[in-house]
C-alpha positions in Angstrom: -9.8 4.1 -12.7 -7.8 4.0 -9.5 -5.5 6.9 -8.7 -3.5 7.0 -5.5 -6.0 4.8 -3.6 -9.0 6.8 -4.9 -11.7 5.3 -7.0 -12.5 7.7 -9.9 -15.5 7.5 -12.2 -17.3 9.8 -14.6 -20.6 11.1 -13.2 -23.5 8.7 -13.8 -27.2 8.4 -13.0 -26.2 7.2 -9.5 -24.5 10.5 -8.9 -27.8 12.3 -9.3 -27.9 13.0 -5.6 -24.6 14.8 -5.7 -24.5 18.6 -6.0 -24.5 20.0 -9.5 -21.1 21.7 -8.8 -19.4 18.3 -8.8 -17.6 17.5 -12.0 -15.6 14.4 -10.9 -16.9 11.6 -8.7 -14.2 10.5 -6.3 -14.7 8.2 -3.3 -11.8 8.6 -0.9 -11.2 8.7 2.8 -9.4 11.9 3.9 -8.7 14.0 7.0 -8.3 17.7 7.6 -4.7 18.8 7.5 -5.5 21.9 9.6 -8.6 23.5 11.0 -10.9 24.1 8.1 -14.4 25.3 7.4 -17.1 22.9 6.2 -19.1 25.0 3.8 -22.5 24.9 2.2 -21.0 25.3 -1.3 -17.7 25.2 -3.2 -16.2 28.6 -2.2 -15.3 30.9 0.6 -18.4 33.0 -0.1 -20.7 30.1 1.1 -21.9 29.8 4.7 -19.7 27.9 7.1 -21.5 24.8 8.5 -18.8 24.3 11.2 -15.1 23.9 11.7 -13.3 20.6 11.2 -10.3 20.3 13.6 -7.0 19.0 12.4 -7.3 15.2 11.8 -11.1 15.2 11.4 -12.2 12.4 9.1 -13.9 13.2 5.8 -15.3 10.9 3.1 -14.9 12.7 -0.2 -17.6 11.9 -2.7 -16.8 14.4 -5.5 -14.7 17.4 -6.4 -15.2 20.7 -8.2 -12.1 21.0 -10.5 -9.9 19.6 -7.7 -10.3 22.9 -5.8 -13.2 21.9 -3.5 -14.3 18.5 -2.2 -17.9 17.5 -1.3 -18.4 14.8 1.2 -19.4 13.7 4.7 -17.7 14.3 8.0 -16.9 11.0 9.7 -15.5 12.1 13.1 -15.4 15.0 15.5 -18.0 17.6 16.5 -19.6 17.8 13.0 -19.8 14.0 12.4 -22.6 13.2 9.9 -22.7 16.6 8.3 -22.2 16.9 4.6 -20.6 19.9 2.8 -17.7 21.3 1.0 -14.0 21.6 2.1 -11.1 23.2 0.3 -9.4 20.3 -1.6 -5.8 21.4 -0.7 -6.7 21.2 3.1 -7.5 17.5 3.0 -5.0 14.7 3.1 -5.6 11.1 1.9 -5.7 8.5 4.7 -3.5 5.6 3.9 -5.1 2.2 4.6 
């Protein structure tokens, strides 16, 4: 299903490499709407892996209840790192 430019699918065998906290697979290009922590897990109690500056690119691979997004940083100082970002602090990038 396509929703607002995002491709949504139910978890499948190919999603086996995604964290178990993921409950919806979503592939979408986003960017940080403000400075935000990249975290090791879906919550503020998890370790910060770095700060994403406003406008930093992020490819979202899945979400946890549309509250946290798991994906890979695509620009900026943390480019290439994977982790979790608060869902509400990411904006879709229009193509």
